[in-house]
C-alpha positions in Angstrom: -19.3 -7.5 85.1 -23.0 -6.6 85.2 -24.0 -10.0 83.9 -27.7 -9.0 84.4 -27.4 -6.3 81.8 -25.7 -7.9 78.8 -27.3 -5.5 76.2 -26.1 -2.4 78.1 -22.6 -3.7 78.7 -22.3 -4.8 75.1 -23.4 -1.5 73.8 -21.3 0.5 76.2 -18.1 -1.4 75.6 -18.6 -1.6 71.8 -19.4 2.1 71.4 -16.9 3.3 73.9 -13.9 1.3 72.7 -14.9 2.1 69.1 -14.8 5.8 69.9 -11.3 5.6 71.4 -9.8 3.4 68.7 -11.6 5.2 65.9 -10.2 8.5 67.2 -6.7 7.0 67.3 -7.1 5.7 63.7 -8.3 9.1 62.5 -5.3 10.8 64.1 -3.0 8.3 62.3 -4.7 9.3 59.0 -6.4 5.9 58.8 -10.1 5.4 58.2 -12.0 5.2 61.5 -13.4 1.9 60.3 -10.0 0.3 61.2 -10.5 1.4 64.8 -14.0 -0.1 64.9 -12.8 -3.5 63.6 -9.9 -3.5 66.1 -12.4 -2.7 68.9 -14.3 -5.8 67.9 -11.1 -7.8 67.9 -10.4 -6.7 71.5 -13.9 -7.4 72.6 -14.1 -10.8 70.9 -13.5 -14.3 72.3 -10.1 -14.7 70.6 -8.3 -12.0 72.7 -7.8 -11.9 76.5 -9.9 -9.6 78.8 -13.5 -8.7 78.7 -15.6 -10.6 76.1 -18.8 -8.9 74.9 -22.0 -11.0 74.2 -21.4 -12.3 70.7 -25.0 -13.2 70.2 -26.3 -9.8 71.1 -23.6 -8.2 69.0 -24.7 -10.3 66.0 -28.3 -9.1 66.4 -27.2 -5.5 66.7 -25.1 -6.0 63.6 -28.1 -7.3 61.7 -29.8 -3.9 62.4 -26.6 -2.3 61.1 -26.9 -4.3 57.9 -30.5 -3.2 57.4 -29.7 0.5 58.0 -26.5 0.3 55.8 -28.5 -1.1 52.9 -31.3 1.4 53.6 -28.7 4.1 53.2 -27.5 2.7 49.9 -31.0 2.7 48.6 -31.5 6.3 49.7 -28.4 7.4 47.8 -28.9 5.3 44.8 -29.5 7.5 41.7 -30.3 5.9 38.4 -29.5 9.2 36.6 -26.0 9.3 38.1 -25.4 5.7 37.2 -26.6 6.2 33.6 -24.2 9.1 33.2 -21.1 6.8 33.8 -22.7 3.5 32.6 -20.3 2.9 29.7 -17.4 2.7 32.2 -18.9 1.7 35.5 -21.4 -1.1 34.5 -19.1 -3.4 32.4 -16.1 -2.4 34.5 -17.8 -3.6 37.7 -18.9 -6.8 36.1 -15.4 -7.5 34.8 -13.8 -6.7 38.1 -16.2 -8.9 40.0 -15.6 -11.8 37.6 -11.8 -11.5 37.7 -11.5 -10.9 41.5 -13.9 -13.8 42.1 -11.9 -16.1 39.9 -8.6 -15.1 41.7 -10.1 -15.5 45.1 -11.8 -18.8 44.2 -8.5 -20.1 42.7 -6.7 -19.4 45.9 -9.4 -21.0 48.1 -9.5 -24.1 45.8 -5.8 -24.6 46.2 -6.3 -24.4 50.0 -8.6 -27.4 49.7 -11.9 -25.7 50.1 -15.1 -26.8 48.3 -16.1 -25.3 45.0 -19.0 -23.5 46.6 -16.9 -22.1 49.4 -14.2 -21.0 46.9 -16.7 -19.1 44.8 -18.3 -17.4 47.8 -14.9 -16.5 49.2 -14.0 -15.0 45.8 -17.2 -13.0 45.7 -16.4 -11.6 49.1 -13.1 -10.3 47.8 -14.6 -8.7 44.7 -16.7 -5.9 46.2 -15.4 -2.7 47.7 -16.6 -0.8 50.8 -19.2 1.9 50.4 -18.3 3.5 53.7 -14.5 3.6 52.9 -14.9 4.7 49.3 -17.3 7.6 50.0 -15.3 8.8 53.0 -11.9 8.6 51.2 -13.2 10.5 48.2 -14.8 13.1 50.5 -11.6 13.6 52.5 -9.6 14.2 49.2 -12.3 16.5 47.8 -12.9 14.1 44.8 -16.5 13.3 45.2 -17.5 15.5 42.3 -14.5 14.6 40.1 -14.9 12.5 37.0 -13.1 9.5 38.5 -15.0 9.9 41.8 -18.4 9.7 40.0 -17.3 6.7 38.0 -16.0 5.0 41.1 -19.3 5.6 42.9 -21.3 4.3 39.9 -19.0 1.3 39.8 -19.6 0.6 43.5 -23.4 0.9 43.0 -23.2 -1.8 40.4 -21.1 -4.0 42.7 -23.6 -3.4 45.5 -26.6 -4.4 43.3 -24.7 -7.5 42.2 -24.0 -8.5 45.8 -27.7 -7.9 46.7 -28.6 -10.4 44.0 -26.0 -12.8 45.3 -27.3 -12.6 48.8 -30.8 -13.4 47.6 -29.8 -16.3 45.4 -27.0 -17.9 47.5 -29.3 -19.5 50.2 -31.5 -21.0 47.5 -28.5 -22.4 45.5 -26.5 -23.6 48.5 -28.7 -25.4 50.9 -26.4 -27.8 52.6 -22.7 -28.0 53.7 -20.2 -30.3 52.1 -21.0 -29.6 48.4 -18.2 -31.0 46.3 -19.9 -30.9 42.9 -22.2 -28.3 41.3 -25.9 -28.9 41.4 -27.4 -30.1 38.1 -28.6 -27.6 35.5 -32.3 -28.4 36.1 -32.0 -27.8 39.8 -30.1 -24.5 39.3 -32.6 -23.2 36.7 -35.6 -24.2 38.9 -34.1 -22.5 41.9 -33.2 -19.4 40.0 -36.7 -19.2 38.5 -38.4 -19.7 41.9 -36.1 -17.2 43.6 -36.4 -14.5 40.9 -40.2 -14.9 41.0 -40.2 -14.4 44.7 -37.9 -11.4 44.4 -40.0 -10.1 41.5 -43.2 -10.3 43.6 -41.5 -8.4 46.4 -40.2 -5.7 44.0 -43.6 -5.4 42.4 -45.2 -4.9 45.8 -42.6 -2.2 46.7 -43.0 -0.4 43.4 -46.8 -0.6 43.1 -47.8 -0.3 46.8 -44.8 1.0 48.7 -44.1 3.7 46.2 -47.4 5.3 47.2 -47.9 4.2 50.7 -44.5 5.1 52.1 -44.3 8.7 50.8 -47.9 9.2 52.0 -47.0 7.9 55.5 -43.9 10.2 55.7 -46.1 13.1 54.6 -48.6 12.4 57.4 -45.8 12.2 59.9 -44.1 15.4 58.6 -47.4 17.3 59.1 -47.0 16.8 62.9 -43.8 18.9 62.8 -42.3 16.4 65.2 -38.7 15.6 64.3 -38.5 12.6 66.6 -41.6 11.1 65.1 -40.2 11.6 61.6 -36.9 9.9 62.7 -38.8 7.1 64.3 -40.9 6.6 61.1 -37.8 6.4 58.9 -36.1 3.8 61.1 -39.3 1.8 61.6 -39.8 1.7 57.8 -36.2 0.5 57.2 -36.3 -2.2 59.9 -39.9 -3.1 59.4 -39.8 -3.6 55.6 -36.4 -5.5 55.9 -37.8 -7.9 58.4 -41.1 -8.2 56.7 -39.5 -9.0 53.4 -37.6 -11.8 55.0 -40.6 -13.2 56.7 -43.2 -12.9 53.9 -41.1 -13.2 50.8 -38.1 -15.1 52.0 -35.6 -12.6 50.6 -32.7 -11.1 52.5 -33.1 -8.2 54.9 -30.5 -6.4 52.9 -32.7 -6.4 49.8 -35.7 -5.4 51.8 -33.9 -2.4 53.4 -32.4 -1.4 50.0 -35.8 -1.2 48.3 -37.2 0.7 51.3 -34.5 3.3 50.8 -34.9 3.3 47.0 -38.7 3.9 47.3 -38.3 6.7 49.8 -35.6 8.4 47.7 -38.2 9.2 45.0 -40.5 10.9 47.5 -40.3 14.6 48.4 -38.9 13.6 51.8 -36.1 11.4 50.5 -33.3 13.9 51.1 -34.6 14.7 54.6 -34.9 10.9 55.4 -31.3 10.4 54.3 -30.1 13.3 56.6 -32.3 12.4 59.6 -31.4 8.7 59.5 -27.7 9.3 59.2 -26.9 9.2 63.0 -28.8 6.0 63.4 -27.1 4.4 60.4 -23.7 5.5 61.6 -24.2 4.2 65.1 -25.4 0.8 64.0 -22.8 0.6 61.3 -20.2 0.9 64.0 -21.8 -2.0 65.9 -21.8 -4.0 62.6 -18.0 -3.5 62.2 -17.4 -4.3 65.8 -19.3 -7.6 65.5 -17.2 -8.4 62.4 -14.0 -7.7 64.3 -15.2 -10.1 67.1 -15.0 -12.9 64.5 -11.3 -12.3 63.8 -8.8 -14.6 65.4 -5.4 -12.7 65.4 -3.6 -16.1 65.4 -4.5 -16.3 61.7 -1.7 -13.8 61.1 0.8 -16.2 62.6 -0.7 -19.5 61.5 -1.7 -18.5 57.9 0.5 -15.6 56.9 0.8 -16.7 53.2 -3.0 -17.0 52.9 -3.4 -13.5 54.5 -0.9 -12.1 52.0 -2.7 -13.8 49.1 -6.0 -12.4 50.2 -4.6 -8.9 50.6 -2.8 -9.2 47.2 -6.1 -10.0 45.4 -7.8 -7.1 47.1 -5.2 -4.4 46.7 -3.2 -5.4 43.6 -5.5 -7.7 41.6 -8.6 -5.5 41.8 -6.5 -2.4 41.1 -4.9 -3.8 38.0 -8.2 -5.0 36.6 -9.9 -1.7 37.2 -7.1 0.4 35.7 -6.7 -1.9 32.7 -10.5 -1.7 31.9 -10.5 2.1 32.2 -7.4 2.4 30.0 -8.9 0.0 27.5 -11.7 2.6 27.0 -9.1 5.2 26.2 -9.6 7.1 29.4 -6.8 9.2 30.9 -4.2 7.4 33.1 -5.0 9.7 36.1 -8.6 8.6 35.9 -7.7 5.0 35.7 -5.4 5.1 38.6 -7.8 7.1 40.7 -10.6 4.6 40.2 -8.2 1.6 40.8 -7.0 3.0 44.1 -10.6 3.9 45.2 -11.8 0.3 44.8 -8.8 -1.5 46.4 -10.4 -2.5 49.6 -13.3 -4.6 50.9 -16.0 -3.9 53.4 -19.7 -4.3 54.3 -20.9 -6.7 51.7 -17.7 -8.8 52.1 -18.5 -9.4 55.8 -22.2 -10.0 55.1 -21.4 -12.5 52.4 -18.8 -14.4 54.4 -21.1 -14.5 57.3 -23.9 -16.0 55.2 -21.4 -18.5 53.7 -20.4 -19.6 57.2 -24.0 -20.0 58.3 -24.7 -22.1 55.2 -21.8 -24.3 56.0 -19.9 -23.8 52.8 -17.0 -21.7 54.3 -14.6 -22.9 56.9 -14.2 -20.9 60.1 -10.9 -19.4 59.1 -12.6 -17.7 56.1 -14.0 -15.0 58.4 -10.6 -14.3 59.9 -9.0 -14.1 56.5 -11.6 -11.7 55.2 -11.3 -9.5 58.3 -7.5 -9.6 58.0 -7.7 -8.6 54.3 -10.2 -5.9 55.1 -8.0 -4.5 58.0 -4.9 -4.5 55.8 -6.5 -3.1 52.6 -8.4 -0.4 54.4 -5.3 0.6 56.3 -3.3 0.7 53.1 -6.0 2.5 51.1 -5.0 6.1 52.0 -1.3 5.3 51.2 -2.3 3.5 48.0 -4.3 6.5 46.8 -1.5 9.0 47.7 0.9 6.9 45.6 -1.2 7.1 42.5 -0.1 10.7 41.5 3.6 9.6 41.9 2.9 6.5 39.8 1.3 8.5 37.1 4.3 10.9 36.9 6.7 7.9 36.8 4.8 6.3 34.0 4.3 9.6 32.1 8.1 10.2 32.2 8.7 6.8 30.4 5.8 6.3 28.0 4.0 8.8 25.8 0.7 7.0 26.1 0.7 7.6 29.8 0.6 11.4 29.4 -2.9 12.8 29.9 
């Protein structure tokens, strides 16, 4: 089937099937992301029929990662985060810690290495930016108190995962780790990595902060929309790849800081709007490539493990989030709203499990388990959110403290 045009056939099949299945998912009141993942499953090597070029899909997905992180940087607001910092910052840290411990405990009992167990737990601890924002928008809760807290919470999780992506390759350099590295090695690696990252951040803040807005200003003076769009995408991809080549940091961190620097310019809002179609298109390809890694047989061969993963994502994370918010004497409605918003996994989970697989610390079934957990948690998320008002009324009818 057009074997001389693998890029075109991969793009056409991925985008076309994603459109069909995304539309069906939306009609069923599910996030379109579920349809994109299923499209990848059908195009992957683990299902019969046409198999897309996995290598090309992975490269396209890498561009998707860059643009997704570029978008996170463009929307990152320190002011918004500071407004909800007392709830979001410690809450995110606590939830990451507990969810990582739960996931690592499961993986350890499955016989995985300590390094693989921790990476797997981290992959379960972070929610999906795409799913959260779209779910809050669909329910008209973006501007609500719990919506703003949930977004701030997610920003903290994203920043933590960016740091993990930077440090992980330096700390885990070979497969088969059965014991932690010694303290001296860990500290030396951390110091070297943080110095490298610090150098990159300094360059971006001292040079990029002036050069990038100036560049966008010169392009904007041409009054050419296509040149402006090209400049935005070129900056995102160019800085991401340059950061990896020159500083040895992840493309995710490079793209994030490119967006963060551009956000502070006069053209930040326009850059976010103009780059949205590109980010959405390549984000679809990213999720398709993730779906291609999923082996449906894992549902039959490892049903208990799939249920365990889904339980940590949906129940474990929700309980931790709700308990933390309630401990701060916040209303029950707010606690339940935040808990339901964060009860899924997404972009960073896939990036992290892919990195863990490439480093040799995660077994092949880890990717399928993460994708299975993502599919189930994302599909259940709208139902989970709709159940929260009922749960609040049920609790309020029985306990005085549950009444807002």
